[in-house]
N, C-alpha and C positions, 0 to 999 in steps of 0.2 A: 182190411185186416193189410199190412207193408210188407213185401215180400224182398226179404234182402238178396240182394244179388248173392249168390255162390262165392264170384269170384272177388269181392269188398271181404270176404270175410279168409284166414290163414289159410293157406295152400297145408293139406290133413298132413303131408311128412314130416310136415314141423311144427304139427301141433305140440303145443308141451305137454309132458308128460306128466300129467298128474296125478298126487296120489290122495285116499283118504282116509289115513290112520291111525286116528281118532275115532274113538266110539261115538261124539258129539257130530262127528262131520258124516256120519248115513244118514245123505235125508233121502226123501221120497219124489222120483222121478220127476211127481207133477205138483205144482202149488205157486201160491200167490203171494208177492214179496210183502203189501199192504199186508196181508193177513195174517204172516208171518211175524213183522214187527210189527205192526199197532196194534191188527181188530187184536192180536192172544194178551195186550196187559188192558183191554175195555171191561173183561170178568171182574175184578180184583182191584186195578189200580187206574179205572175208569173217573174217578173225582180227586183224582192222585194230581198236582201241578209236574206239565210236563216241560211248558218252557216257560222260564222265564225271562223275559227282557225288556229291559230297565223299571219302571213298575207297572208293569204289567204280566197275569199271569194266563197262561191257558193251560187245560185239562186235558186229559187222555181222551174225555168225553169231546169237547170243544174242537180238538184237534181236529179228531174222528167225523164230527160231521161237516167241516169245511174239506177237509181232503175229498170225501163224498161228492159236495154239491159239488165239490168245482172237478173230478173228474164225470159228472154226469155233466157238467159245458162242455169236456173235450170233448167229449162220445157226442156232443150235440154238434159241435165242429168239424164231423167225421174223422173226430183222431180214432186211431184205434191201434192193437196188436202189432207193433214192429215199427211204428214209427218213432222216427224220434225229434225229440223236442227241445233245443235248450233252454238253457235257466241260468241264466246273467242278472246278477244284481251282488251285495253288499249282504254278507247276513243278517238277513230278517227270518224270523215267523213262519212268513210266507213262503220262505223256499220248501221249510222240512210240505206245507200244504203241496205245492208245485212236483216238489220226487216224489208225496206217497201217489197223488194223484195218478201220474202216471203208471207207476209199478201198478195201480188197481186194474185198469182198462191195457195195461200190457205193452205201452209207448216206453218207447228209450229215452230216459235223461240224458242230457247230452253239456255236461256243464261247462260252462266256456266263465272266464275270469274279469267281473266285471271292469277290470284297468286297460284291459288289452282295446287296441284302440281298432280304426275302422274296419281298415284293411285286414285284420289279424283278426276279425269279429266276424266276416264274412269270410275268409277262407274256413272257417271253424262251421257256422252254416254249410255250407256249400260243399266242403273235400265229408259232411258231415247226411247231409242231401236231406238234412229237418227240416223239416213243413214248418213247424211253429217256434218260436221265440217269446219265454216267458221274461219282462227284464222290468227293473223299478227304473222309474219314472229318472230318476238321475243319472238312468247311465243309456238312455233312449235317443240319445243325441247322437251317437255315433251307430246306430240301428239303423235311425231315419238315414242317414247320409249312403246305407250302402244297401236298404231292402232291396231296390230296383235291381241291382244289382246276382239277388238272387231266389234264381228260378222257381226251385221247387218249394220258399218262406210262402204261405198260406193267411198266416193270420200271426199279427204280433199283441202282444197279452201286457200289458202297463199297469205295475201295480203304481198308484200314489194318481201325480197329476195326468190330467186325457190330452191326450196329442189327438190331432183330425186323422182318423185313417186305421185308426187302434183300439183292440178291443180292451175297455176295464176292466180292470182283475173284477174287484169288490162288484160291479155291475152285473159281470157273469152271473155272482154266486147267487141274484137274487135271484127268488120263485124255484132255483133247481132241489130236486128229491134230498133228503139225506143219507136216502139207500138207493144203495146200489148194488148190481150184481158184479162180484171180481173175474176178471181172467185169466184160467186157470193157463200157468203155462209148465214149458220144460224146463231141470232145474238147470238144464247147461244154453239154455237162450240165454240171450243179454242184456244185462240188466243198467248195464251206464256204458255209457262214452267219457274222459275223459283226456285232457292233450297234457302230454310231456308239456315240462317247463322251458322246453326250448333250446337250453345252456348246450349246443350239442349243432344246433343247426335247428328245420321246419320244426315244428312240432306234429309228433306225432300221434293220430289218435289208438287210443288204448283200450281195451275191451274186457269188460269184467261180465265174468256172468253171475244169475242167481244166484247158485249155488257160493261162488265165492264169494260175495258181498257179507251172505251171512255165514262164512267162516271166516273173515274176518271177527268176527267175534265169539268165535267157538274156541276161536285160535289164541290170538291179542287179549281180547277183553275178557278171554273165561281165565287163563291161566298164567296171565302179566300184571297185570290189569285187577284184576279178579272183581269186575263191574258189579254192585248188586244196586237191589232197586232204590237204594236212599240215595244213591250216590248223585251229585250233580256236580254236570261238566263241562268245561267250560275253559274258552280260550282265545284268543284271536283267529286260528289258521282259516282262511276262507273254506266254504266251502265247495268252493269251485276249484280247489285245493288241495290232490291228495290226503294230505294231513290232518284238513277239515273235515270235506267229507266222511273220511271212514270212523275219526272219533266221532262224531257231530251229528251226520247226517244215517250214516248204517248201525254203530252199535251201539248206542244206550240204548235202544230199543230191543233189545234182545233179552234185555234183564232189565224192563220194566223205569231206567234212569233216568233223573231227566236231564235240560239242558240250561245252559245258560249263555245268553246272544250277547255277541256285543258289534254293533254294525263297524263303528274305528276308529279305531285301535289307538290308544296310548297309556302309556306305561299307571298310570296317576290311576285312569278311567280301571283297567283292567285287576290293578288291586283293592279301590273302592268294593268293584262286583265279587268279588269273595266275599266278601262281608254282606254285602246289598242281597245275593242271592245264593251266602253257603255251600261258596263251588267248595266241592269236597277232592276232585280231579283238576288239577291245570291242567292246563294243554300249551305250549309255545314252542317255538322256536327259538335255535338258542339269541340269537340280535335280540328278541323282544326278551328273553331273563335278565339278559345284560341291560337294557334297558330300564328295566325295573330294577334292580342293584345299583346304577345308577343313581336311580332317588338318594339321597342322602337323606339317613335318617328312617329309611322306608320299612323293617324291620318295628319301629315304633308308632310312626304316623298308622299304618296301617292292623286290620284286625285279620288276619293268616291260620285264626286257630280252628278253622272246621275243613283247611287242604290236611289232605291225608298223602297224598301222590299227586309228582309232576312230572311229567315229561316233554321231551326233547324231541324234534326227530326233523327232519327238513334241509337239513345239513349238519356233520360233523357240533357235536358238542364240549366246549374244549372244559381239560380238568378245569384250567383253574374256576368259568362257570360252576359248577356245578358243588363244585369244595366251599364256595364262598354263600352260595348258595343255602347249602347245609348249614356253615357254619349261623348264617344270621341270621333263618328263618324256621331252622330247625326238620329240612324237610329234605326227603332223596328227590333228584331229578331220575329219572330213569331215559339213558339213553338208547333210543330204537332207530333201527334200520329202518326203512320202510321203502316204501314204490306205487304210485299209482297201477302198475302195474301184477305185482306181489304183496300187496298190503305189507304187512310188518314179518321177518323170520327170522330177525335177530331183534336182541333186544337184553339188556340189561335187567336186575329184579332185585326186587328187595332181598338182604342180607347178605349178598356176593361179597365174596370177603375182597379188604383195602386193596390186594395184592394187585389186585382187578379193575380197578379204575381207570379210563383210560381204553378200555376194550368196547367192544359193541355187544359183550356178555357173551350169549350162546343161542344155540336154535330155537326160535319160538317152538310148543310144541303143535306138530302136525306139519313141522317143519322137516326138511334136510338140507345140511350144507354141507362142502366140501372145497378144498383147494387143489387147485389142476392145473398143471403146464399146459404149456401150450399143442401139445400131444392128448390132453382128456387127460392124461395119467393122475392122479392120485400123488400130491406128495406132501413127505414127512413131514410133521406134525415142525414148526418152528421154521422153514420157507414159506417164502413169499411166492403167491402163483395167483392166477385167477378166480375168484369166490363162484360156486356155479348151486344152482339150489331147484333145490322142487316140494312140494308141499301141496295144497288142494287147489291151488291158483298158480297159473307161469301167464310167460311174459307170450299175448297175446295183442296183435294187433290190426285195424282198417284199414283198406285200401292200399295197405303196404308191406307183399308181399317179401321187397329187399330187408326192412327190417325187421320180420320175421324170420327169415332163412336167419340173419346174425342173432335173433334173440335168442336162438335154443342151441343147444349143444347138436351138430350133425347127427343125422341119422346113422350114419356106420362106425361110429363113436360109442363107447361105452357106454357111456352117458349120456344117451342116443333121448333128447326133446327137453335133455336139461333145463332151465333159466339161466339167460346168461346176461348180470345187472353193469358187465361194464365196469366190476370194483376184482381192484387187487388188495388182499388180503393176507395176515398169517392164523393159523387157528396155531394154538399153542398147547401143551401135551396135556392139558385141562382141560381140550375142549370148546375155553377162552378165543373167540376169535378177534384181532387185532386191524381196526383202518389204515390201510396205504396212501389209496389213490386214486382215482378214477382211471381206469384204462387210459383214455383220451388223457388224463394230466401227468403222464408216466414222460418225465424230461431226461432227454440221455447230451451229456457235456463231458465230457472227457471219456467215453468209453461204459460206464456207470450209466446203470436204471437208479435216478431218480423217483422219489412216487411227489409228488407236488404236494399229492395230502399232508403225507407224514414232515414236510417243513410247516403247512401249515400248520399242524397243531402245535409243534415242538412252538412258534411264532406264539401263537396266542393263547400257552401259557407264561408267555410274560406279563409281567403285572403295567408295563404299560400299552398294550395293545388291545384295542377294542376288538377288530379282524383285521384276515388279511387275504389275497389270493393269491397262488404262486404260480408261476408262467414259464414258458423257458422263451431264453430270448434270443437270436441266430448270432454266433460269433466262428472270427472265422479259423480262430487257435481250437475252438472245445469243440466246434461242432452250435454246440450252445450253453448258455450260463441263467440260474438260478435266478429269477426276478422275481420280488416281494413287490406288492404293494399294501402298504401296510396303513393303516388307519385307525390316529393313537384315542386314544379314552378321553374325553373333555379335561382339559387342564393341563396340560401334556405337548408341550410344542417339541417341533422338531427341528433334529442339530447332528455332525456330524458323529458327533459323540455318540449321540444315542444311536446311529445307524453303525458305530464296532460294536458295538454294547447289544445288539441283536445278533448283527452279526457271531458273538465273540459266546454269545447264551446258547446259539443253534447246536453251534462247535461242542459242547457239550452238554446239549440232551440226546443230539443224536448224529451219528459217524461227521466227521467234521467235513470232508470233502461233501454234503449235505448241501451245506451253508447258502445262505442270496448272497451270488456277489453286487449284485442290486439292489437298491431298496428303496422304492417310491415311496415314498409317504404323501396319501392322498384323503380328502373328506369321503365319508360314503356316502352320501350323494352323486360323487363326481364318477363312483365304477358304477360300468356300464352292469345294470340290473333285466331279470326278467320278471314278471310281473309279480310275480311271487315270493321276490326279492332276495332270486337267489344270485349271484354274481356268477354275471357270463364271462366266463376265463378263453374261451371261444372270441370273440368280441375281444378282448384286453392284448392276446395272442396274433388277431389280425390290424390294431394298431401298431402296436410293435416291428410286427414285419413292414405298415409303410414307414415307419420310421428311419429304419436299414434300410430301406430304398432306396428314400430321401436322401441321406446318409452318402451314398454308394454315388449319387449320381455326381 
């Protein structure tokens, strides 16, 4: 049993002030998460399909058998409660086996994106002090480069191809028993480590408790998505990405739903799998929805009749994308706000008034959201400010007391322990929340505070814009001016006339002083991005700062 050093956990005075306000959130003090999420489906759903992968089908019985065999193999390697195990792979059925097996023996899965390069992989292995890594063969090369730099790493388990000095996943399962006793854990034990995307600096290791993982299903899954046992949940988000982990690794199993797996996304293949696997709940980031919409005649070429609801997360959903999808496919895309720290805490919902399109909806049941000023006083409706959140999960960081201190409201404030996701919002008189910007994307120009996200939202509603990123650029006269990097839709060419048209469009959509004085057209692949595809505005700001310095010389 691995003991977790107390100084690796958040300082007690800066722990989040979680609440468990719904009857379904009253969990027992001790349980095993694999028993709750997997074993609970066996009596009534054992022969039902748990995982769809290409033409393969895996039942709940079959999944449980493989999980138990791998859990026995891990235990035989000396891995047990509290040990950290990195999971690094594209989306494959084996990912579920690895994850559930860790929970079975009380180990902590550490989700690491398979697109991270060697230095990032080494950082996360060492930061988490993981003793083992489960990795897909096609992602092994970066692990091989750094394994000697990871003193805590004892076992490298590879799915697929065999490599010298590693353990083969399939071989480990051979001869292992299909039964195993589960380790009983406390509800507030750590159940998952996932890393922030690094849009604002070095990735932070985010902690989620076992109860926090279950609460995701009993808040958003139960009350917003209304997940049922006959649902098939599909989409492209990686399981190492908070969106994918929430909607595939955790949420379906609470309700006995099935999962559709796509390893490598293309818009055509995703639409094909909707029909092949009978997907009823489709999840994608806004960029992926736009890519599917970009297929000419997609609504006639692909059968999407099984889909009852779609959900977007990961980045703001442009109104134009949501409206075009509804017009062409007849389905609603929910715009949900979530993170690795807080699961989902705001969301639009089925039956929401048309006048509220463009908002992030209301608080997910089980969560409370308040907009406050710089002194942590609640502001009146219609007044922008910092969004703070309280619910069954809160912001908790591993080995980062600095991030923990900044992640919750101060102990001496009236909202002590409420989480601070770093967002600028406005709540209207009807309780709907409207995104303005990330706090670190706020632009001060000529004395005005301009939320960069608000400018992006306006630009994204223009018919020529595929996506954009807005930053501050230093300016001698105004301090900063607003610059937009704009990716145009296919077939549209940049021109000075289009620059003026976009600027005028922003002036007519939001306050005129918020328009971008500079617009630079860019290719989508030319913008700096995280491994999960988010645009790194920090990198754009650094590039612009270097340009300004070179011009000043």
